C-alpha positions in Angstrom: -3.0 -9.6 -13.7 -5.7 -7.6 -15.4 -9.3 -8.4 -14.3 -12.6 -7.5 -16.0 -14.8 -7.3 -12.9 -14.6 -5.3 -9.7 -14.2 -7.4 -6.5 -15.2 -7.1 -2.9 -15.1 -9.5 0.1 -17.5 -12.4 0.2 -18.3 -11.7 3.9 -17.5 -9.5 6.8 -14.3 -10.1 8.8 -13.0 -8.7 12.1 -9.7 -8.3 13.8 -8.2 -6.5 16.8 -4.7 -5.2 17.4 -2.6 -2.4 18.8 -2.2 1.0 17.3 1.5 1.5 16.8 1.5 5.2 17.9 -1.3 5.3 20.4 -0.5 2.0 22.1 -4.2 1.4 22.4 -6.2 -1.7 21.2 -8.1 -1.0 18.0 -11.1 -3.1 16.8 -11.5 -3.2 13.0 -14.3 -4.7 10.9 -14.1 -5.0 7.1 -17.4 -5.2 5.3 -18.2 -6.0 1.6 -19.2 -2.9 -0.4 -21.1 -2.3 -3.6 -19.6 -1.5 -7.0 -17.9 1.9 -7.5 -17.8 2.3 -3.7 -14.0 2.1 -3.4 -12.3 1.8 -0.1 -13.8 3.9 2.7 -13.0 4.1 6.4 -15.6 4.8 9.1 -14.7 6.0 12.6 -17.4 4.3 14.8 -16.0 5.9 17.9 -16.9 9.4 16.8 -20.3 11.1 16.7 -22.1 10.5 13.4 -19.6 7.8 12.4 -17.8 10.0 9.8 -16.4 8.4 6.6 -13.2 9.1 4.8 -12.4 7.8 1.3 -9.0 6.3 0.8 -7.8 8.7 -1.9 -4.6 10.7 -2.3 -6.4 14.0 -2.1 -7.5 13.0 1.4 -3.9 12.5 2.7 -3.1 14.9 5.5 0.2 13.6 6.8 3.0 11.3 5.6 5.7 12.0 8.3 5.5 8.6 10.1 2.8 6.8 8.2 0.1 7.6 5.6 -2.8 9.4 7.3 -6.1 10.4 5.6 -8.5 12.9 7.0 -11.6 15.0 6.5 -13.2 17.8 8.6 -11.1 17.0 11.6 -11.5 13.3 11.5 -8.4 11.2 10.6 -7.4 7.5 10.1 -3.7 6.8 10.4 -1.3 4.0 9.3 -3.5 2.8 6.4 -0.7 1.7 4.1 -0.5 -2.0 5.0 -4.2 -2.6 4.8 -4.4 -0.6 1.6 -1.6 -2.7 0.1 -3.6 -5.8 1.0 -6.7 -4.5 -0.8 -4.6 -3.6 -3.9 -2.4 -6.7 -3.8 -5.5 -9.0 -3.7 -7.4 -6.9 -6.2 -10.2 -5.8 -3.8 -11.8 -2.7 -5.2 -14.7 -2.1 -2.8 -14.7 -2.4 1.0 -15.9 -0.5 4.1 -13.5 -0.5 7.0 -14.9 0.3 10.5 -12.6 1.4 13.3 -13.1 2.4 16.9 -9.9 4.5 17.0 -7.8 6.7 14.7 -5.3 4.0 13.8 -5.4 0.9 11.7 -3.9 -1.9 14.0 -0.3 -2.5 13.2 -0.6 -6.3 13.7 2.9 -7.8 13.2 4.1 -4.9 11.1 3.4 -6.5 7.8 0.4 -7.0 5.6 0.4 -10.8 6.3 -2.4 -10.8 8.9 -4.6 -8.6 6.8 -3.9 -10.8 3.7 -4.9 -13.9 5.7 -8.0 -12.1 7.0 -9.2 -11.2 3.5 -8.3 -14.7 2.2 -10.4 -16.2 5.0 -13.4 -14.1 3.8 -13.0 -14.9 0.2 -13.7 -12.5 -2.7 -16.7 -12.0 -4.9 -16.6 -10.8 -8.5 -19.2 -8.0 -8.9 -21.3 -6.8 -11.9 -19.4 -3.6 -12.5 -16.5 -3.5 -15.0 -13.0 -2.7 -13.6 -11.2 0.6 -14.5 -7.5 1.2 -14.7 -5.0 4.0 -15.1 -3.0 3.1 -18.2 0.3 4.9 -18.5 1.0 6.1 -22.0 4.1 8.3 -21.5 6.9 8.2 -18.8 6.5 10.4 -15.8 9.2 11.0 -13.2 10.1 13.2 -10.3 13.5 13.4 -8.6 14.9 15.3 -5.6 17.9 14.9 -3.3 18.8 11.4 -4.5 15.2 10.2 -4.4 13.2 9.4 -7.4 9.8 7.9 -8.5 9.0 7.1 -12.1 6.3 5.2 -14.1 6.7 3.8 -17.6 4.3 2.3 -20.1 4.0 -1.5 -19.7 1.0 -3.8 -20.3 0.9 -5.1 -16.7 1.3 -3.8 -13.1 5.0 -4.0 -12.1 7.0 -2.3 -9.3 10.8 -2.1 -9.1 12.1 -0.6 -5.8 15.6 0.2 -4.8 16.7 1.2 -1.2 20.0 2.3 0.1 21.0 2.6 3.8 24.5 3.0 5.3 24.1 -0.1 7.4 25.8 -3.5 6.6 22.5 -5.3 7.2 20.8 -3.4 4.4 23.2 -1.5 2.1 21.6 -1.4 -1.4 18.7 -3.7 -2.2 16.5 -3.9 -5.3 13.4 -6.0 -5.9 11.1 -6.1 -8.9 7.7 -7.8 -9.0 4.7 -8.1 -11.3 1.9 -7.6 -8.8 -0.6 -10.5 -8.8 -2.6 -11.7 -5.8 -0.5 -14.9 -5.4 2.9 -13.1 -5.7 1.8 -10.3 -3.4 0.6 -12.9 -0.8 3.8 -15.0 -0.9 6.6 -12.5 -1.7 5.5 -9.1 -0.3 2.7 -9.3 2.3 4.9 -11.0 5.0 7.6 -8.3 4.9 7.6 -6.3 8.1 8.2 -2.6 8.7 11.7 -1.8 10.0 13.6 0.8 11.9 16.9 1.4 13.7 17.2 1.0 17.4 18.3 4.6 18.0 15.2 5.9 16.0 12.8 3.7 18.1 14.3 4.9 21.3 14.0 8.6 20.1 10.4 8.2 19.2 9.4 6.5 22.4 11.2 9.3 24.4 8.9 11.8 22.7 5.7 9.8 23.2 5.6 8.3 19.7 5.4 4.6 18.7 3.9 3.7 22.1 2.7 0.4 20.7 5.9 -0.3 18.8 7.8 -3.5 19.8 9.8 -6.4 18.4 6.4 -8.0 17.8 5.5 -5.5 15.1 8.7 -4.3 13.5 12.2 -5.4 12.5 14.6 -3.4 14.7 18.2 -3.0 13.6 20.9 -2.4 16.1 24.6 -1.7 15.5 25.4 -5.4 15.3 22.4 -6.6 13.3 18.7 -7.4 13.7 17.6 -7.4 17.3 14.5 -9.6 16.8 14.7 -13.2 17.9 14.4 -15.3 14.7 15.9 -12.7 12.5 14.5 -11.8 9.0 11.7 -13.5 7.1 13.6 -12.9 3.8 17.2 -11.9 3.3 15.9 -8.8 1.5 12.9 -8.2 3.8 13.7 -4.5 3.9 13.2 -3.7 0.2 10.2 -6.1 0.1 8.5 -4.0 2.8 9.2 -0.8 0.8 7.4 -2.4 -2.1 4.5 -3.2 0.2 4.4 0.5 1.3 4.5 1.6 -2.4 1.6 -0.7 -3.3 -0.4 0.8 -0.5 0.5 4.4 -1.3 -0.2 4.1 -5.0 -3.5 2.4 -4.3 -4.7 5.9 -3.2 -5.0 6.9 -6.8 -8.4 5.1 -6.6 -7.7 2.9 -9.6 -5.0 0.3 -10.2 -2.1 1.3 -12.5 -1.2 -0.6 -15.7 2.5 0.4 -16.0 5.9 0.0 -14.4 6.5 1.9 -11.2 10.2 2.4 -10.4 11.3 4.0 -7.1 14.7 4.8 -5.6 15.0 5.7 -1.9 11.4 6.9 -1.8 9.0 6.9 1.1 5.4 7.8 1.9 5.9 11.6 1.4 7.7 11.3 -1.9 5.3 8.7 -3.2 2.5 11.1 -2.3 4.2 13.9 -4.1 4.5 11.7 -7.2 0.8 10.8 -7.1 0.0 14.6 -7.3 2.4 15.0 -10.2 1.0 11.9 -12.0 -2.6 13.1 -11.7 -1.7 16.5 -13.1 0.0 15.0 -16.2 -3.2 14.0 -17.9 -1.5 13.7 -21.3 0.6 10.8 -19.9 -2.2 8.4 -19.0 -5.8 7.5 -19.6 -8.5 5.6 -17.8 -9.7 2.5 -19.5 -12.7 0.4 -18.6 -12.2 -3.4 -19.0 -15.5 -5.0 -19.9 -14.3 -8.4 -21.2 -11.3 -10.4 -22.3 -11.2 -8.8 -25.7 -10.5 -5.4 -24.0 -7.5 -7.0 -22.3 -6.2 -8.5 -25.5 -6.4 -5.1 -27.2 -4.8 -3.4 -24.2 -1.8 -5.8 -24.3 -1.5 -5.6 -28.1 1.1 -3.6 -30.1 0.2 -0.2 -28.7 3.7 1.1 -28.0 4.3 -0.3 -24.6 7.9 -0.6 -23.5 8.9 -3.3 -21.0 11.9 -1.4 -19.7 12.3 2.2 -18.4 13.4 4.7 -21.0 
């Protein structure tokens, strides 16, 4: 859904939860922000309350989560909150934290989505800008791939493959709108295998990880009481991660993103490639409905990958 105006929250909201790696309680406040502010994080627990912009050139680690940093200050595990902002078309917000991690909540974007929905959104005076894909861009390595193709909407198609009977090969495709994000993607939880969780805890990682904030898969199936929220919850969560990772471009994409066996690191590598291929995209400012009509007109968009 293409919008003409930037958006922010209608009021401040607050939540508290555990950091999945630190195991410590994190307090988080999200404030409305002015036009062209973007998404910024503030570390209130540090001297001077340093700020970090949520942008791909600020990413410092993607090994276990997406981590942004600047001058020794970091904010970790931002992908679920960033997916919420992108999925609900929030352009401007200020996120205050009293620790280095965004709280993991239940391992999905559902709690953040409900939090933002409770605040409401406000259309702002500034026009909205987009990255519009004009030519296909793709990277591939060791069976992983990420591509983007011209299409007059924002669509993501994701395929995952795991050698476990609970997952195997799953594909999901969605045109990203606030309603569809809220219903189909935001409730999907992060997941991991029991042997991986045990390994991380043995080495002091995932101290806050539990069955309350992740789907854990054992040899005989899902360990969590109650099972899955969707039969294909795994691939839906990968789309959630993808929405969060791609939001770090700073502007929403009008195009069709297609991923196969990708993760945070490979998504980040693609963003750097995309940004360097300036002949394959352009930024467009949408001032009114006529601009949307022209954008979606006969300008050579393809609805399917080439």
